[in-house]
N, C-alpha and C positions, 0 to 999 in steps of 0.2 A: 504494500500500500504506500503510495507516495502522493505528494502535492505537486501539481503542475503550476509553476510560478508565473508564466507569461500571460499578459493581457488580462489581468484580474481586476483592474481598476478603471475599466472603460466599458460603458454599457454596450456600445456597438460591438466591441471585440468579444464581450461575453455572449452576446446574441449569436455572433458568428460561430463561436465555439459550440454552442448548443446545436446550431444547425448542422455543424460539421459532425459531431458525435452521433447525431440523429441520421447521419448520411443523407441529409437533404430530403427528408421525407420517407426514406426507405425503412427506417427503424422506428419503433415506438419508444417514447420516453415515458417513464412512470414518475408521477409526482408524489409529494408528501401527502396529498389528499386522495391517494389511490386512483387517480385518473390516469388513463393511457392517452397520450397526445402524440400526434404525428402530423408532419407537413414540412414543406420546404422552408417556411419562415416561422417555424414553431418557436424558435429562440426568442424573437422579439415579443411574441404574444405572452410567453411565460414570464419574461422579465417585467413586462408591463403589469402583469398580475401581481408580481412581487413588489411593485411600487419602487423599482430601482431608479427610474428616470424621473426623479422629483426635484423640486427646487433646493431642498436641503443638500442633496448629493451634489448638485451643481455648485452650490455655495461653498461646500467643503473642498471640492476640486479646485475652484478658483483660488480659494484661500491658500491651499497647499502650493499651487503653482506660483502664486505671488511671493511665497517664501522660499522658492527654489526646491520644494520637496515633491516627492511623488504623491499624487492624490491617494486617498485611502482606498483599500481594497473593497470592491463591491461584492465580490464572490470569492469563494475558495473552490478550486478545481481539484478534485481528488480522483485517484485511479486505484482500483483494487484488482490485483491480478493473481492468478494461480498457475502452476506448472501445466504443461501439456498433459492431457489425459484426465484432467479434473472435469467433472460434469458441469457444463456451463450453467444449467438451470439452478444448480446448488450454489454456485458463486453468486448469481443474481439474488437468490433467496437470502443468502447470508448477508449481502449488502442491504437488502430490503429490511431485514430484521435489525441489523446494526443501526441503520439510519433512523428507524422508528424509535429505537431505544435511546439514541443519543440526541436526536434533533427534533423529533415530532413535537409540534405545539410551540416550538421556539424559533427554529430557523427553517425557512422555506428551502426545498431542495427538489432536484429531479435527477434521475439516473437512467442509464441505458446499458445493455449488455452488448459486447462485441465478441464475435466468434470468427472474425476474418483472419485471425492469426492463430498460431499453434497454442498459445496460452490464452485461455478465456479471461477476459477482463471487463470490468464495469467502470464507466465514467460517471462520476457524481458531481454535480454542481450545487454548491451550498451558498445561500445568502449569508454574507458576512455579518450583517447586523440582524439581531433577533427581532421578533415581533414585539418584544418588550423594550427595544431600543438599546440592547447590550451588544457591543461589538465583540466578535470572536477572534482572538489572536492565537494562532497556532504555534505552540512551543514544542520543544523536543519531548517533554513529558506528555503533551497532548497526543503527539504521534505515537508514542509508546503505548498509551492507553488505547487509542483507536486500533492499533495493530493487534493488540491482545484481545480486544473485544471482537474484532473481525474474525480472528482465529477461533475464538470460543464459539461464535455463531456457526462457523464451518464445522467444528467438531460436533455440535448439536445435530447437524444434518448428516453426520456419518463421514465427513471428510477429514482426513488426517491433516492437521495444520497446527503450526506453532509460530509464535511471534518472537523470534530470537534475534538478538543484535548481530550485526555482521561479524564483529570481533569474536563472538562466542561460536559462530559457525566456522571460524577459521578464515573468513573472507576479509581481505584488506582493501580491495579496490571498491570505490563507491560506484553505484549504478550511474550510467550516463543519463543526462537529461533526454527526454523522449526524442526531441529533434536530432540531437547528436547521435543517439543510438540508431535511429532509422537511417540517417545519412551514412553512418559507418557500414551498415548492412549493404547499402547500395554502392559503397566504395567511393563516395564523393563528399565525405565529411571534411570541411576545412579545419575544424578543431583537431581531429585526429591527425590530419596531414601535417599541421603546424607542429604538433607535439613530436611527431616522427622526425621532421626535418631539424628541429632544434636538438634533439638527442643525437641524430646522425652527425651533426656538425661537431658535437662534443666527443664522439667516440674516438676519432683518430688521435685526439689529444690525451685520451685516457682519463678524461675529467668529466664525469657525470655529476653535475651539481645536484646535491640532494636538498630537497625542500626542508624547511624547519619542522614540518610535520613528521619527519622520520623518527625523531626522538620520541614523540608522543606515540607513534605507531608501535615502536619497540616496547615502550612501557606498558601500553595496553595489552600487547601480546603476553608479556611477562605475567600480568595480573590474571589474564584468562587461563594461561597454562597452570599458574599456581592454584587457581580455583578448581581446575580439573584434577590436579594431583590430590588436592584435599578431598575431592569427591571420590576418587579412586581409593584412597586410604580408608575412607569411611565405609565404602562398599565392601572392602576386604574385611574390615572389622565386623561388619554385620553379616558376613557369610555369603555375600553375593559375588562370588569369585568371577563368574562369567561376565557380569556387567562391569566389574572392575577392570578386567582385561580388555573389554571392548572400549572402555573409556581411555585406557592407556594407548591402545592402538590408534584411536581417533586423534589423540594428541601427537603421536609420533608421525602420523600421516598429514598433519597440518602443514600447509605450504609455508615457506619462509616469508615473513611479511615484507612486502616491497611497496615503495611509493609508486605512483603512476609512471614517473620518469624512469625509474629502475626497471619497471615491467616492460616499458616500450624499448629500453635499451637491450634487455634480455631477448625480446622477440627479434630485434634487428640482428643481434649477434647470431641467434639460431638460424635466421634466414641466410646470413652470409656463410655460415658453416655448411648449410645444406647446399648452397650454390657451389661452394668450393668442392664439396664431396661429389656433386653431380659432374662438375667439369673434370675432376680427376678420374671418375669412372668412365667418362666418355673418352678421355685420352688413352686410358688403358685398353679399352675396347678397340680403338682405331689402330693401336700399335700391335 
């Protein structure tokens, strides 16, 4: 589950996003009052019903612009996804139940299920200001709570799901923003290309500059490993030998933590080695 940050403080952009996730009338959006709505311009109609385009919103936006600040967020754009093979209807039902428990009667919302990719996912747009006039600011603790509740609702439907931190899973690289990820799949991401070019320029000098986050990454990994060792010891003491050994094996198989630049450098080095090996094999075959 993640928050999509782009175009969340503009009414027209929010309407375009709703139209887009509704595939311009091909898919039904479900709302907080259990209505199913559909149409090429459904976004504008929904946001008008939410009273987003009102004088107070315009006034706040002009005030923020006059002070050189971004206007306040009008909506929050959330995306809930699950691995390939998960039943799409259960993902949608889990989001429906989660949204009803967390937002119903307070924040207006609408959501839609997408099944056009291998991993089923649901887009949910949430009005940032509640019907009681309280603004919702999403913090890290908010995201942790939402992820845990989404996983709980999946489990209630018989879907195995856990909301674990990346570090606990042994994962060190952050997920790319949706646009960067899709562009990288097509092979035309300027962000990924710029990263690769910067690292490639440093490789001949043998000087891969490490970001300040490297120390924090190492410290986090130490804490995670220490926690798993404590769990392993406790399992052993309580007679759960098999679980203890599985825990130890998981820790041993965790990848060495790397920053993004280090990861890009390693991939470039592996590609260079593979090309050199291929050239050597071709030379041997010819001779």
